N, CA, C and O atoms as a MOPAC input file, in Angstrom:
PM7 MOZYME 1SCF
protein

 N     72.27600 1    -4.53900 1   -28.72100 1
 C     70.69600 1    -3.83700 1   -29.05800 1
 C     70.63900 1    -3.24600 1   -29.25800 1
 O     71.49500 1    -2.49100 1   -28.79800 1
 N     69.88300 1    -2.78200 1   -29.96200 1
 C     69.08200 1    -1.52200 1   -30.62800 1
 C     68.30500 1    -1.63800 1   -29.48000 1
 O     68.25500 1    -2.61900 1   -28.73800 1
 N     67.28300 1     0.13600 1   -29.29300 1
 C     66.44000 1    -0.21900 1   -28.51400 1
 C     65.42100 1     0.44400 1   -29.14300 1
 O     66.10200 1     0.92300 1   -30.04900 1
 N     64.25400 1     0.86100 1   -29.37200 1
 C     62.96000 1     1.42300 1   -30.16600 1
 C     62.48100 1     2.32700 1   -29.18100 1
 O     61.92500 1     2.21100 1   -28.08900 1
 N     62.84000 1     3.19900 1   -29.84900 1
 C     62.09000 1     4.34600 1   -29.07800 1
 C     61.00600 1     5.16500 1   -29.56000 1
 O     61.24000 1     6.25200 1   -30.08800 1
 N     59.52800 1     4.60300 1   -29.37900 1
 C     58.28800 1     5.46100 1   -29.42900 1
 C     58.47200 1     6.68600 1   -30.34700 1
 O     59.65200 1     7.01200 1   -30.47200 1
 N     57.52800 1     7.48500 1   -31.05800 1
 C     58.62100 1     8.57700 1   -31.88200 1
 C     56.62700 1     9.81500 1   -31.44400 1
 O     55.56400 1     9.87300 1   -32.06300 1
 N     57.10100 1    10.48000 1   -30.19100 1
 C     56.10000 1    11.11300 1   -30.09400 1
 C     55.85000 1    12.45100 1   -30.97300 1
 O     56.76600 1    13.27300 1   -31.00500 1
 N     54.32300 1    12.78400 1   -31.88600 1
 C     54.57400 1    14.26500 1   -32.41000 1
 C     53.49600 1    14.73100 1   -31.50900 1
 O     52.42300 1    14.23700 1   -31.16300 1
 N     54.24200 1    16.06400 1   -31.17900 1
 C     53.87700 1    17.59800 1   -30.89200 1
 C     52.64500 1    17.85400 1   -31.79100 1
 O     52.62900 1    17.20500 1   -32.83700 1
 N     51.80400 1    18.53600 1   -31.60200 1
 C     50.50800 1    19.08900 1   -32.31700 1
 C     51.00800 1    20.47000 1   -31.90000 1
 O     51.08600 1    20.67700 1   -30.68900 1
 N     51.47400 1    21.76700 1   -33.02700 1
 C     51.76100 1    22.99900 1   -32.66800 1
 C     50.31900 1    23.82900 1   -32.77700 1
 O     49.31900 1    23.64400 1   -33.47100 1
 N     50.64200 1    24.75100 1   -31.85300 1
 C     49.59700 1    25.58700 1   -31.30100 1
 C     49.90800 1    26.69100 1   -31.93000 1
 O     51.07500 1    27.07600 1   -31.99000 1
 N     48.71500 1    27.46800 1   -32.58300 1
 C     48.90400 1    28.66900 1   -32.59100 1
 C     48.49600 1    29.53300 1   -31.69000 1
 O     47.47000 1    29.35200 1   -31.03500 1
 N     49.59400 1    31.01600 1   -31.51000 1
 C     49.09300 1    31.68200 1   -30.36300 1
 C     47.64300 1    32.37300 1   -30.37400 1
 O     46.87600 1    32.69800 1   -31.27900 1
 N     47.60700 1    32.44700 1   -29.10200 1
 C     45.77300 1    32.72800 1   -28.61500 1
 C     45.85400 1    34.09400 1   -29.56600 1
 O     46.69400 1    34.72700 1   -30.20500 1
 N     44.72300 1    34.12800 1   -29.30800 1
 C     43.68200 1    35.49000 1   -30.34500 1
 C     44.26100 1    36.01700 1   -29.49800 1
 O     44.65500 1    35.19800 1   -28.66800 1
 N     44.66000 1    37.53400 1   -29.16300 1
 C     45.14800 1    38.57700 1   -28.66800 1
 C     44.03700 1    39.06900 1   -28.46900 1
 O     44.11300 1    39.84100 1   -27.51300 1
 N     42.78800 1    39.00500 1   -28.98800 1
 C     41.52700 1    39.80900 1   -27.66500 1
 C     40.54400 1    38.70500 1   -27.22200 1
 O     39.47600 1    38.82900 1   -26.62200 1
 N     41.31900 1    37.32600 1   -27.77300 1
 C     40.21700 1    36.56100 1   -26.52300 1
 C     41.62300 1    36.64000 1   -25.44000 1
 O     41.19100 1    37.17400 1   -24.41800 1
 N     42.43900 1    36.46900 1   -25.33800 1
 C     43.39400 1    36.90800 1   -24.34000 1
 C     42.95400 1    37.69800 1   -23.56800 1
 O     42.82200 1    37.43000 1   -22.37400 1
 N     42.54400 1    39.16200 1   -24.24000 1
 C     42.18700 1    40.29400 1   -23.23100 1
 C     40.99100 1    40.37600 1   -22.86200 1
 O     40.58100 1    41.37700 1   -22.27500 1
 N     39.90500 1    38.91400 1   -23.25400 1
 C     38.96000 1    38.85300 1   -22.79900 1
 C     38.96100 1    38.09600 1   -21.48300 1
 O     38.20400 1    38.33200 1   -20.54100 1
 N     39.72400 1    37.33300 1   -21.51800 1
 C     40.13700 1    36.37600 1   -20.14500 1
 C     40.84000 1    37.16900 1   -19.34500 1
 O     40.52500 1    36.98800 1   -18.16900 1
 N     41.83800 1    38.14500 1   -19.52900 1
 C     42.37600 1    39.17800 1   -18.35800 1
 C     40.77300 1    40.17000 1   -17.95100 1
 O     40.55800 1    40.63600 1   -16.83200 1
 N     40.05000 1    40.27700 1   -18.85700 1
 C     39.00200 1    41.41500 1   -18.14900 1
 C     38.29200 1    39.87300 1   -16.70800 1
 O     38.05600 1    39.72700 1   -15.50900 1
 N     38.27900 1    39.42400 1   -17.50200 1
 C     37.12600 1    38.29400 1   -16.98200 1
 C     38.18500 1    37.79200 1   -15.28600 1
 O     37.88900 1    37.84600 1   -14.09200 1
 N     39.06800 1    37.47400 1   -15.81200 1
 C     39.96400 1    37.07500 1   -14.16900 1
 C     40.04000 1    39.08300 1   -13.09900 1
 O     40.32700 1    39.31100 1   -11.92300 1
 N     39.70800 1    39.89500 1   -14.04400 1
 C     39.85500 1    41.10200 1   -12.61500 1
 C     38.40700 1    41.19400 1   -12.66100 1
 O     38.00000 1    41.88800 1   -11.73000 1
 N     37.12200 1    40.57500 1   -13.69100 1
 C     35.90300 1    41.27300 1   -12.95800 1
 C     35.50300 1    40.14200 1   -11.59200 1
 O     35.04200 1    40.20900 1   -10.45200 1
 N     35.94400 1    39.25100 1   -12.42100 1
 C     36.05800 1    37.57900 1   -10.98800 1
 C     36.16500 1    37.86900 1    -9.63300 1
 O     35.46800 1    37.53600 1    -8.67500 1
 N     37.58700 1    38.83600 1    -9.77100 1
 C     37.87300 1    38.71100 1    -8.14800 1
 C     36.72000 1    40.20500 1    -7.34900 1
 O     36.60600 1    40.31600 1    -6.12800 1
 N     36.18500 1    40.93400 1    -8.10700 1
 C     34.91100 1    41.19400 1    -7.49100 1
 C     33.46500 1    40.48100 1    -7.37500 1
 O     32.31200 1    40.90100 1    -7.27200 1
 N     34.04500 1    39.25000 1    -7.43600 1
 C     33.05900 1    38.67100 1    -7.13500 1
 C     33.32900 1    37.77300 1    -5.81100 1
 O     32.45000 1    37.14200 1    -5.22400 1
 N     34.15700 1    37.80500 1    -5.58800 1
 C     35.46600 1    36.30900 1    -5.03000 1
 C     35.23000 1    37.38000 1    -3.56000 1
 O     34.54300 1    38.37800 1    -3.34100 1
 N     36.27900 1    36.48800 1    -2.68300 1
 C     36.31300 1    36.23300 1    -1.27300 1
 C     37.34000 1    37.80000 1    -0.84200 1
 O     37.28500 1    38.37300 1     0.24600 1
 N     37.94300 1    38.08600 1    -1.66000 1
 C     39.07600 1    38.60900 1    -2.14100 1
 C     38.80700 1    40.44700 1    -2.45800 1
 O     39.47600 1    41.46900 1    -2.30000 1
 N     37.41400 1    40.09900 1    -2.98800 1
 C     37.00000 1    41.79000 1    -3.12300 1
 C     36.99300 1    42.48100 1    -2.03700 1
 O     36.88800 1    41.87900 1    -0.96800 1
 N     37.11400 1    44.02100 1    -2.06600 1
 C     37.61700 1    45.22100 1    -1.30700 1
 C     35.71400 1    45.29000 1    -1.12100 1
 O     35.35900 1    45.02500 1     0.02700 1
 N     34.83800 1    45.53000 1    -1.87000 1
 C     33.24200 1    45.82000 1    -1.69600 1
 C     32.49900 1    45.82900 1    -2.20300 1
 O     32.43700 1    46.20700 1    -3.37200 1
 N     31.27800 1    45.25500 1    -1.27800 1
 C     30.05400 1    44.18300 1    -1.49800 1
 C     29.34400 1    45.00100 1    -2.33200 1
 O     28.85000 1    46.05600 1    -1.93500 1
 N     29.24700 1    44.57900 1    -3.52500 1
 C     27.74500 1    44.95600 1    -4.51600 1
 C     26.93400 1    44.73900 1    -3.92700 1
 O     26.91200 1    44.13500 1    -2.85500 1
 N     25.74800 1    45.37700 1    -4.75600 1
 C     24.21200 1    45.18900 1    -4.28000 1
 C     23.72300 1    44.24900 1    -5.07800 1
 O     24.33400 1    44.14700 1    -6.14200 1
 N     22.74400 1    43.45900 1    -4.91100 1
 C     22.48200 1    42.32500 1    -5.92400 1
 C     22.17900 1    42.68200 1    -7.54900 1
 O     22.62500 1    42.14200 1    -8.56000 1
 N     21.50900 1    43.48700 1    -7.43600 1
 C     21.19800 1    44.15900 1    -8.89600 1
 C     22.67500 1    44.82500 1    -9.63600 1
 O     22.74500 1    45.20600 1   -10.80500 1
 N     23.48800 1    44.84100 1    -8.90600 1
 C     24.52600 1    45.65100 1    -9.30900 1
 C     26.12900 1    43.99200 1    -9.65900 1
 O     26.93800 1    43.77400 1   -10.56100 1
 N     25.75000 1    43.26400 1    -8.27000 1
 C     26.36900 1    41.94500 1    -9.27600 1
 C     25.16000 1    41.19100 1   -10.19800 1
 O     25.49400 1    40.00700 1   -10.14300 1
 N     24.00000 1    41.26600 1   -10.96800 1
 C     23.65700 1    41.08800 1   -11.37500 1
 C     23.93200 1    41.17400 1   -12.64600 1
 O     24.07700 1    40.22800 1   -13.42100 1
 N     24.03700 1    42.72600 1   -12.97000 1
 C     24.94400 1    43.58500 1   -14.09900 1
 C     26.18800 1    42.92200 1   -14.62900 1
 O     26.46400 1    42.39400 1   -15.70600 1
 N     26.77300 1    43.10400 1   -13.63000 1
 C     28.49400 1    42.18300 1   -13.31500 1
 C     28.35400 1    41.11800 1   -14.11500 1
 O     29.13000 1    40.69500 1   -14.97100 1
 N     27.35500 1    40.73300 1   -13.78800 1
 C     27.82700 1    38.55800 1   -14.26900 1
 C     27.40600 1    39.13700 1   -15.39200 1
 O     28.39800 1    39.65900 1   -15.90200 1
 N     26.03300 1    39.40700 1   -16.34800 1
 C     25.52200 1    39.99500 1   -17.37700 1
 C     27.02000 1    40.15700 1   -17.71500 1
 O     27.67800 1    39.17400 1   -18.05700 1
 N     27.54600 1    41.34900 1   -17.62500 1
 C     28.45900 1    42.00100 1   -18.98100 1
 C     29.82300 1    40.33100 1   -18.62400 1
 O     30.57500 1    40.13600 1   -19.57900 1
 N     29.97600 1    39.56000 1   -17.65700 1
 C     30.81000 1    38.63600 1   -17.73900 1
 C     29.89000 1    37.24000 1   -18.34500 1
 O     30.35900 1    36.21600 1   -17.85000 1
 N     29.13200 1    37.05500 1   -18.94700 1
 C     28.72000 1    36.41800 1   -19.64700 1
 C     28.51300 1    36.58000 1   -20.97000 1
 O     28.48800 1    35.64000 1   -21.76500 1
 N     28.27600 1    38.37700 1   -21.42200 1
 C     28.62900 1    38.26200 1   -22.55500 1
 C     30.07200 1    38.16700 1   -23.07500 1
 O     30.40200 1    37.75800 1   -24.18800 1
 N     31.01600 1    38.68200 1   -21.93500 1
 C     32.32000 1    38.73000 1   -22.25000 1
 C     32.76900 1    36.85500 1   -22.86300 1
 O     33.46500 1    36.37200 1   -23.75700 1
 N     32.02300 1    36.41000 1   -21.92500 1
 C     32.55300 1    34.87400 1   -22.23200 1
 C     31.79400 1    33.90900 1   -23.70700 1
 O     32.31800 1    32.84600 1   -24.04100 1
 N     30.77300 1    34.35600 1   -24.32600 1
 C     29.67100 1    34.27200 1   -25.51800 1
 C     30.68400 1    34.91100 1   -26.43700 1
 O     31.31300 1    34.34400 1   -27.33000 1
 N     30.74800 1    36.28900 1   -26.05000 1
 C     32.13100 1    36.92100 1   -27.24400 1
 C     33.36500 1    35.64900 1   -27.77900 1
 O     33.64900 1    35.26200 1   -28.91300 1
 N     33.84000 1    35.29000 1   -26.58400 1
 C     35.29400 1    34.98500 1   -26.88200 1
 C     35.19800 1    33.34300 1   -26.89500 1
 O     36.23800 1    32.72900 1   -27.13000 1
 N     33.82500 1    32.51600 1   -26.62000 1
 C     33.51600 1    31.76600 1   -27.58800 1
 C     33.67900 1    31.45300 1   -28.89100 1
 O     34.38000 1    30.58100 1   -29.40300 1
 N     32.49800 1    32.76800 1   -29.68500 1
 C     33.14000 1    32.77800 1   -30.66600 1
 C     34.06600 1    33.14400 1   -31.42700 1
 O     34.14400 1    32.85000 1   -32.62000 1
 N     35.04000 1    33.98400 1   -30.65000 1
 C     36.41000 1    33.75900 1   -30.91600 1
 C     36.90800 1    32.86900 1   -32.03800 1
 O     37.10300 1    32.79000 1   -33.25000 1
 N     37.02800 1    31.98500 1   -30.37500 1
 C     37.70300 1    30.76200 1   -30.45000 1
 C     36.81200 1    29.90200 1   -31.37400 1
 O     37.37900 1    29.07000 1   -32.08200 1
 N     35.78300 1    29.99800 1   -31.41700 1
 C     35.18700 1    29.17600 1   -32.71400 1
 C     35.90700 1    29.19400 1   -34.35000 1
 O     36.38600 1    28.39600 1   -35.15500 1
 N     35.63500 1    30.60800 1   -34.22900 1
 C     35.99800 1    31.02700 1   -35.65100 1
 C     37.74200 1    30.88500 1   -35.63600 1
 O     38.02600 1    30.90500 1   -36.83300 1
 N     38.42000 1    30.81600 1   -35.22200 1
 C     39.88400 1    30.55300 1   -35.50400 1
 C     40.08600 1    29.33300 1   -36.29400 1
 O     41.22400 1    28.98100 1   -36.60600 1

């Protein structure tokens, strides 16, 4: 008896852009400041500024990913 095994092809992915990875690490750190793990509570104004910075990083990251 012979057994027929399906062939599985894997798409090789390029390593992540270093700038994109750096942005993700920035966002990770910035999210801590908004989480329950934070050590200091920010004012509403500072929180809004912080979120705007994060939104800019996300937009930049999307552009980087789209241009790869």
